[in-house]
C-alpha positions as CSV (number, residue, x, y, z in Angstrom):
1,M,117.8,14.4,131.0
2,L,114.4,15.6,129.5
3,I,113.1,14.0,126.5
4,V,110.2,15.1,124.1
5,K,109.2,13.2,121.0
6,N,112.3,11.1,120.7
7,K,114.7,14.2,121.2
8,A,116.8,14.5,124.4
9,A,118.3,17.5,126.2
10,L,120.8,17.4,129.2
11,V,119.4,19.8,131.9
12,R,122.3,21.6,133.4
13,A,122.1,21.9,137.3
14,G,124.6,23.4,139.5
15,P,125.2,26.1,141.6
16,S,124.7,28.8,139.0
17,L,121.2,27.8,138.8
18,A,120.7,28.5,142.7
19,S,122.7,31.4,143.6
20,D,121.6,34.3,144.7
21,V,121.9,36.3,141.8
22,I,120.1,34.1,140.1
23,G,117.7,33.2,142.7
24,E,114.7,30.5,142.4
25,L,113.4,29.8,139.4
26,P,109.6,29.6,139.0
27,K,107.7,27.2,137.1
28,G,107.4,28.0,133.2
29,T,110.5,29.0,133.0
30,V,111.7,28.7,129.2
31,L,115.0,27.5,128.3
32,T,117.2,29.3,127.3
33,C,120.8,28.1,125.3
34,G,123.3,28.7,127.5
35,E,126.6,27.8,125.2
36,S,126.6,25.5,122.1
37,A,129.3,23.2,121.0
38,F,130.1,20.9,117.6
39,H,130.5,17.0,117.2
40,D,130.4,15.2,114.1
41,G,128.7,18.1,111.9
42,V,126.0,19.0,114.1
43,A,125.4,21.3,116.9
44,R,124.9,20.4,120.6
45,R,123.0,22.9,122.6
46,E,123.3,22.6,126.3
47,V,120.6,24.6,128.0
48,L,119.2,25.9,131.3
49,A,116.4,24.8,133.2
50,P,114.7,25.4,136.7
51,L,115.6,23.3,139.7
52,K,112.2,22.5,140.2
53,G,109.2,22.1,138.4
54,W,108.7,21.9,134.7
55,A,110.0,24.0,131.5
56,S,109.5,24.8,128.1
57,A,110.5,22.2,125.6
58,K,110.1,25.1,122.9
59,C,114.5,24.7,122.3
60,L,114.1,20.7,121.6
61,A,112.1,21.7,118.5
62,D,114.5,23.6,116.5
63,A,116.2,21.8,113.8
64,P,119.7,20.4,114.4
65,V,122.2,23.1,112.9
66,D,124.9,21.8,110.1
67,L,128.3,22.3,111.0
68,P,129.7,24.9,108.7
69,P,132.6,23.8,106.5
70,P,135.9,24.5,107.8
71,P,138.2,27.7,106.0
72,P,140.2,26.3,103.3
73,P,144.0,26.5,104.8
74,E,145.8,29.2,103.5
75,A,148.1,28.8,100.7
76,G,151.7,28.9,101.6
77,P,154.6,29.1,99.0
78,E,154.4,26.0,96.7
79,P,157.8,23.6,96.9
80,P,159.9,24.2,93.9
81,P,159.8,21.2,91.5
82,R,162.4,18.4,91.8
83,L,163.8,16.1,89.4
84,W,164.1,12.8,89.5
85,A,166.6,10.4,87.7
86,L,166.3,7.0,87.3
87,S,167.7,4.2,85.0
88,D,168.1,0.7,84.1
89,V,164.5,-0.4,85.5
90,H,164.2,-3.3,83.3
91,T,159.9,-3.5,83.6
92,D,160.2,-6.5,81.5
93,H,160.4,-8.3,84.6
94,G,157.5,-8.4,86.8
95,E,158.7,-7.5,90.1
96,N,160.1,-4.3,88.5
97,L,157.1,-3.2,86.8
98,D,155.2,-3.8,90.0
99,W,157.8,-1.4,91.7
100,L,157.5,1.7,89.0
101,K,153.5,1.2,89.4
102,R,153.6,1.7,93.1
103,M,156.2,4.5,93.1
104,C,154.1,6.2,90.0
105,S,151.1,5.9,91.9
106,R,152.3,9.0,94.8
107,T,150.5,12.1,94.3
108,D,153.7,14.2,95.2
109,L,155.3,14.0,92.3
110,R,152.9,15.5,89.9
111,R,155.0,18.6,89.7
112,D,158.3,17.0,89.6
113,G,160.3,16.1,86.5
114,L,161.6,12.8,85.8
115,I,165.3,11.8,83.6
116,L,164.3,8.1,82.7
117,A,167.6,6.5,81.2
118,G,167.7,3.1,79.9
119,D,167.0,0.1,79.9
120,V,163.5,-0.2,80.1
121,S,162.6,-2.9,78.0
122,S,163.4,-4.6,74.8
123,R,159.6,-5.3,74.5
124,F,157.3,-2.6,72.9
125,S,154.3,-2.8,74.3
126,I,156.2,-2.6,78.1
127,L,158.4,0.3,77.1
128,R,154.8,1.7,76.0
129,E,153.3,1.0,79.1
130,T,156.5,2.2,81.4
131,L,156.3,5.5,79.4
132,Q,152.6,6.0,79.8
133,L,153.1,5.3,83.7
134,C,156.0,7.8,84.0
135,K,153.8,10.2,82.2
136,R,150.9,10.1,84.3
137,A,153.0,10.5,87.5
138,F,155.1,13.4,86.5
139,A,154.7,16.9,85.1
140,D,157.4,16.3,82.6
141,V,159.4,13.3,81.3
142,S,163.1,12.9,79.5
143,F,164.1,9.9,78.0
144,V,166.9,8.4,76.6
145,P,167.0,4.5,75.2
146,G,169.5,2.3,76.1
147,N,171.2,-0.9,74.6
148,H,167.8,-2.9,75.3
149,D,165.2,-0.5,73.9
150,V,166.8,-0.8,70.3
151,W,167.3,-5.0,70.9
152,V,165.1,-6.4,67.6
153,T,164.2,-9.8,68.7
154,R,162.4,-12.3,67.0
155,G,158.6,-11.5,65.9
156,E,159.3,-7.8,65.7
157,P,158.3,-5.8,62.9
158,W,161.6,-4.0,62.5
159,A,164.2,-4.8,60.5
160,D,166.9,-3.2,62.5
161,S,167.8,-1.5,65.4
162,L,167.9,2.2,63.8
163,S,164.3,1.3,62.4
164,K,163.4,0.9,65.8
165,L,165.2,3.7,67.6
166,R,162.9,5.9,65.1
167,A,159.8,3.7,66.4
168,V,160.8,5.1,70.0
169,D,161.3,8.6,68.9
170,A,157.6,8.5,67.3
171,L,156.2,6.7,70.6
172,C,157.8,9.4,72.5
173,D,156.6,12.0,70.5
174,E,153.0,10.3,70.7
175,L,152.8,10.5,74.3
176,G,154.5,13.8,74.9
177,V,158.2,12.5,76.3
178,R,160.7,14.6,75.4
179,R,164.0,13.4,73.3
180,T,165.3,16.4,72.8
181,P,166.7,19.1,75.1
182,A,164.6,21.0,77.4
183,I,164.4,22.9,81.1
184,M,163.2,21.0,83.9
185,G,163.6,21.9,87.4
186,G,165.2,24.8,86.3
187,C,167.9,22.7,84.5
188,V,168.9,21.7,81.0
189,V,168.2,18.1,80.4
190,A,170.0,16.9,77.3
191,P,169.5,13.6,76.3
192,L,172.3,12.6,74.3
193,C,172.9,9.2,71.8
194,A,175.8,7.6,72.6
195,W,177.2,3.7,71.9
196,H,179.9,1.7,73.2
197,H,182.6,0.7,71.4
198,A,185.8,-1.6,72.0
199,A,188.0,1.0,72.0
200,F,186.6,2.6,75.3
201,D,188.1,-0.4,77.1
202,R,191.6,0.7,78.3
203,E,192.0,-2.2,81.2
204,P,194.4,-4.9,80.7
205,E,193.5,-8.4,80.1
206,V,191.9,-10.8,82.5
207,T,194.6,-13.8,82.8
208,G,193.8,-17.1,84.1
209,W,190.5,-17.4,82.3
210,A,191.5,-19.3,79.5
211,G,188.8,-21.2,76.9
212,L,186.6,-18.1,77.4
213,P,184.3,-17.8,74.3
214,P,184.7,-14.2,72.3
215,A,182.9,-11.4,73.6
216,S,180.5,-11.4,70.1
217,Q,179.9,-14.6,71.1
218,V,178.2,-14.3,74.6
219,I,176.8,-10.7,74.4
220,S,173.4,-10.2,73.4
221,D,174.0,-6.9,72.1
222,F,176.3,-8.4,69.3
223,Y,173.4,-10.4,67.8
224,L,170.4,-8.3,69.3
225,C,171.3,-5.1,68.0
226,K,171.4,-4.9,64.6
227,F,173.0,-2.0,62.5
228,P,173.3,-2.3,58.5
229,G,176.6,-1.1,57.5
230,L,177.9,-0.2,60.9
231,S,180.5,-1.8,62.8
232,L,180.2,-2.9,66.6
233,C,183.6,-4.4,67.0
234,G,186.1,-3.5,64.5
235,N,189.0,-1.2,64.2
236,Q,186.7,1.9,63.5
237,P,184.3,2.9,65.7
238,V,181.8,3.4,63.3
239,C,178.6,2.6,65.8
240,R,179.8,5.3,68.3
241,V,180.4,7.9,65.7
242,H,176.8,7.2,64.0
243,F,175.5,7.7,67.2
244,S,177.3,10.8,68.0
245,A,176.6,12.9,64.9
246,M,173.0,12.0,65.8
247,T,173.2,14.4,68.6
248,R,175.8,17.3,68.2
249,P,174.9,19.3,65.5
250,C,171.6,20.9,67.2
251,W,171.1,19.5,70.5
252,L,174.1,20.7,72.1
253,R,173.9,24.1,70.8
254,R,170.0,24.4,71.8
255,A,171.2,23.6,75.5
256,M,174.6,25.5,75.7
257,G,171.9,28.8,74.6
258,N,171.0,28.9,78.5
259,R,174.3,28.8,80.1
260,H,173.1,30.5,83.5
261,R,171.6,27.2,84.2
262,H,172.9,24.0,85.5
263,A,173.1,21.1,82.6
264,I,172.3,17.7,83.2
265,E,173.5,15.3,80.5
266,Q,171.9,11.6,80.1
């Protein structure tokens, strides 16, 4: 090891230096660079030197050589965007919101589309936070509210669920979240409005459970979903027809105008 002014070089010794081809090197032979290697971004030089006597330290005065940046990887074809579907996240529960935050922190979703179906939250502030998380994580988000998303709870500024639904639509417009048909991931996604009705229940009545209160007293939709002038449990499915009418006139025509594509209805 030869050390000059706090710099060191490993003097290479071996049969090649004492071979008949090279012969004995005289005193004063100048060090020459035989090999270079890169380590930790710095060029390390391995030099040749005489077996006996002294050698010039000229090479030791050279400044370290920075390793050039590696060439960028060859760009291959990008994978096609994916289309995800997620529903009933209920992010008004803290553990569900934490799960969604972890999912939305992924960086491999930024070219993908998301179909987010209700229920998200009955609290408007949590709905906003959830939509913002999804919009930052995905290239495109399509949302259709669920029954919990139009609950009118104490302290909210809306008189009824239709007013709150209009506020949800305005929020989606503000955040760039889709509420109308759009092409996502090569598919037509059509978020349809609909509502449940007792006429949908074709199952026989459950026997042996005496004394159960009526559904209108135990199911939250009947007192937290407020539709003035619309019946939820009468013989005429007024509420269901109203929601269907919000969807059918133009949305389906727009979606069906792309017949060559797959159609996904939320």
